[in-house]
N, C-alpha and C positions, 0 to 999 in steps of 0.2 A: 267221605270228608261232607258234613255238615254245617250248618249255623246252628248255635243255641237259639232259634225261634221253635213256633210255633206252626206247626206243616202248611197251614193256611195261609203265613205267612209266602211261603213261597220259598225259590231257591237262586235265582237270579238277583244279585244284587250290583252288576257289574255298572249301573246309571248312579249308583250312592258316590259320595266324597270318600277321600282313604279313611278318613279320620271312622266313620260308622262302619264300613267294612273292616277296619280294623277291629273297633269294639264293640260295637252291637252285632254285626252279623259276621263276625269271623268264621271263616268256616274252616274249621282245625279237627271239628270233634267225630270221631266211629262213635256207632251208635248204642254203645254201652259208657259214651261219654269220659273215653279217656281220649289222651290223645297220642298219634301215633308216631314216634320222633324224627322219623325219616321224612314226613309230612311238612315239617315246620314251613322247609323254607317254600313248597309247593303254594303254601296256603298265604304266604307273604307274596308272595309272587301277583297272586290277585287281586292285591290291595294296590299296587304301587301309580297305576295308571290315574291321572285326572279324569274324569269325564266332562264332555263339554260342558256340559251344565257346571260345572267346578270350575273349570276355567273361567266361565265369563263371570260367576260371583268372585272367584278370586280377584278380576281385573275391577268389577265394580267396587268390593271392600277397598283395594289399594285406591282406589280413586276416590271413593270417599274421604279415607285420610286426607288426602291432598287437598280437597275441597275444605274440609273443615279447619285446616293448618290454613289456607290462603285468607278465612276470616283473622288471625292473627297479626299483631304488626311484626314489622319484619323483625324488629329488635329482639321480640319474646320469643322467637323461634328458629330451629336451625333443623334440615334436613340432610343425609350425607345417605348417599348411593353407593350400592358396593354389591361385589360380586364372589361369591366365594371360591377359593380356589383349590377348596378339600370338599370332602362331606362334611354335612354339619348333622349332628345330632340332637335331642332335646329332647327330655322328658322319661329319659330311659329307666328311672327306678318307679316311675309308676307304676302300678300293678295290672300285671296282664299274663293270661294261662302260658305265655311263652318264655315269663319273667323277667323280658328287658319290653316295658313299654315306648311311649311315646307321646309328645304335649302334642295334640290338635284344639284348634279352638271351636268348644261347640255354640251353637248349634251347627256353624257350618261343617266340622270335620277336614277341618284345612289345616296345615303343619304351622306353627306361629310359634317365633320365640317372645317370650313373655315380657313386659317395661322393665320388671322386677330385676331378672337376671341381666338387662343389657344393663343395666344400672351397676348392677354389680360388679358385672365385665366392667365398666368406664370407671367406677370408684377406684378400683384395685388400678387401674392404667393410670389415674391420675394422681394416687397414692405414689405409686413408684416413680413418676416423673417427679413429684414434689421429693421425693427425698434423696434423687440424684445429686451425687456427690459435685459434678460439675455443673453450674449458673447453667453455660450453655445449652446444656443437655435438659433442663427443668420446662424449658417450654414456658414460661413465664407461670409456673406453676408452685404452689405453697400448702402448707397445712392449713394455712387462712382458707384459701379459694375454694380448697378440696372441703372443709367444713361448710364451707357459704353455699358452694352450688350443691353436693350432696347432702348434708346435712351432720349435725355429731351422733355417732352412735359409741356407745359404751357397752364395756363387754355383756353385762348384765341387763342391759337395753332398759335400766329405771330409774338410774340414780339422776343420768343426765341426760336426754335424749332431745333434740329437734332436730327439724323437718328444713329441708333442702330447698334451695328454688325452682330446683328445675324438675320438670315432669317425664316419665319416659314412657312413650306409646309402646304400643305392641305391634313388633314387626312381623309382615305376614310376606315370607320369601314366595317371588314366581320362580317353581323349581325350573330349570333346565329341561328342556324338553315333555314340560308339564307333565313330569312324574317324577314319581320319588324313587330312591335307589334301595338297595339291599347289599347291607356288608357284613360279615362275619367276622367274629374272635373265636380263635381257637384254644383256650388255656390249658396250659398241660400239668397240671400241679392241683386237678380239682379236688383232691382227695386230702391234700395237704391241706389247701384251703378249708374246705369242711373240718377239720382237724383228725380226720380217719388215719393221718399216716403222716411219714415225716417226708419230706421233698425227694423226689428221688426222678430218677430219667425213662422209669418203667410205668408209669401212669398211661391210662386212655384218653389222650385229649376227645373233648366233646364240642364239635361245631357249635357257635353261638352264632346263632342269624335276629340280623336287627334291623332295624329301617332307620334311613338316613334321608336326609335331603343332597341330591350331588351337587359336584360342582359345578359350578360355572352358572349357580343361580343368583336372581339377583336381590338383594334385601334392601330394603327401604327405612332409613333409621329417622325417627321423628320423633324431637324434643323440643320441648316449651320452658320457658322463665316466666317467673312471676317477677315482671320489674319493680313492682311496689314494692318487695321486699330485698332485693341485690343490692349488697352494698354499692356506695358510687364508686370505687374504683375497678370495680368489675363489670360495670354496667357495659361497657364500650369492649369491652375484651374477651367476655365470657365465650364468646361465639367462637374464636380462635384457640380458646383453652382447648375447647372440646372438640374441635378440629384435631389439634394435637394429639388428646386421649383418643382418641379413634384409632389414628394411625399407630399410635403406641399399641393399644388393643389388637390390631390387626396384624401389625410386624412380629407383635411376643404372645400375646395370650388367646387368642381365639374368640368364638363366643360358642354357649351351648355345653354340651358333655365331650369327656375324653380329650379337650384340649389338649392333655398332657404327652397325647401319640399321636397330635396332630392334625385332630379333628375340631371343624371349627373355624378355620383359616379365611383372612379374607383382604381385598385390596378394594382402595376406590376404584368408581366403576366411573369414568370419565363421560363414556357414550350414556349412560343410562342417566349421569347429571344433566345432560347436551337434551337428551331426550325430555327429562321431567322439566326444564327450563322451557322445553318448547311446549310442552303441554300446560305448562302456569300460563302463558303468556294466551293459551287457545281461550282456556279457560277463563283469563280475564275480559278479553274480547267477547266472550257470548256472553259474561256477565253485562259488559258495556253495552252491548246488540239489545238483550232483553228490556234494556231499561231506556232503550232508544221508544220515541212517539215511530208509529208506521212510514210518518215522511222521513223522517231522517236515517230509519232503517234504508230509504230506498237510495238515500243519498248515498249513503254506506256501500253499499252495494257497488253503487255505481263507482265510487270511488276505490271500491275493491278491486273491481273488474277490469278499470283501465290501469291503475296500478300493475296488476299481475301482466297485464298487456304489454307495457313499458319494460319492465322487468326481461321479457318473453324478445322484445324488441331491442334488449340491450343497445338502449339511445337512437336508431335510426326509424323515425315514424314513420307509419305505411302512409299509401297513397289517399286521397280523400276518395267516399264516397265505397269505403268498403266497410265490412263488420262493426267495425270500430266508430266509424264517423257515423253510422247509420242508428250502432248505440245510444250515441249522445242526442239525435236528433228526437228519438222517441222519449229519452231522459227526460230533455227539455218541454218536448210535447204535452208529456205526463204533469211535468210542474206545472205548466201553463193552465191545463182544465183542472187541476185539481181545487174542490172548491175551499178544503178544510186545510189546506197546508197554511203555516203562519208568517207572516213576512221573513221572521226570521231562517225559518226552513226553506222559504223560496229563495233568501239569501243565499243561505248555505248550497242551493244545487245551482245557482249563479257560478260562487266560486269555484263548486268542484267543477263545473262546463271550464271556467276560465284555465283553471292550472293543470287540470290533465288533458284537454281537447288538443292543443298543440303538443303536448310531449310523447302523443302515440298518433296522431293525422297531419300530414302537411298539409296546413290552413291558413289561409292569411286571419287572423283573428279578428280584428277590425271588420272585415267583411262577416266574418262568423256571426261576431255579435250581433249584427243585423238580421239578416236571416232565423238565428233562434229567438232572436229578438229578447239579448237577456238584459239590456235595459229595460223593457216594459216588464220583464218579469221583475226584476227587482223591485220595480214604482209598484207593481201592481200587488206585492207583499206585502 
């Protein structure tokens, strides 16, 4: 079995992303360019694993989305971290030699869930909530809020059509085990579906293999809101409304294809939410650090070190003349000798020494101020 490419291209495509192996370099063809039916599953198995380069690329793409989102005000964005509880399929109707396609984001060749599909699933969830006969079950949704957030769509999409205030980003799932999965459906009434016979139990079922993103994969959903156009009464609660819509979609609807038979089921992922919050805090700290002068970075490095030691010591300072004490002495000496530090920067160094040294080292600060010449350091600045 080989891919439909010129011979000079070669035959080893193991380092390509899954989407490229599934599309451009799919190794399923015989020499006469026909497909041997019992080789479909073997060919699909060569597509599943994400090579190391794709794992890195996926991580960077997800990080880029998060960084772009950081630039948007809190009131105008929402991120939801979820984990799939069943296999997820998308793009099965796309053309492919195996009849079942799959949605890959090109040129990266990575599985994804289009923002338009996310919007469709959440709109349906919101409409179901808005139509619930029990007010408490609506979670604040009404038809007016559905129209405002998602837009107005008429059946012919011509007479009256308005744009909603929400924008839905494509979701790039992180597959469990860094690998796609393979599933199979076995229709028993193929002849009947093709209009060749009446339904009966004597048909010959033909296994139909297709790609999935396996259960336990992590999905990050991002959406933004045009706060300049949102109705005033929704401005403070649109995020809560969307969280309720996500929960309803997770519990009852699912995402992607074949949701009616259990595919695409998800749940909120608290662990991933916590990890995302930590990563966001790190990005913020990195951005703040990048904006600092070299002197203020040196001050922050000293504070970070002493704060870390304070946490490790659990409030029990070490004896004098140890590593922490020597670190403080070196920091004070560097501040004294720095000719390009401003008065504000040297003052910040003094404040850091006076706050953190007694927390980490058993010292007499009155005596220590003299030894480290902190008063002179502040005056010199």
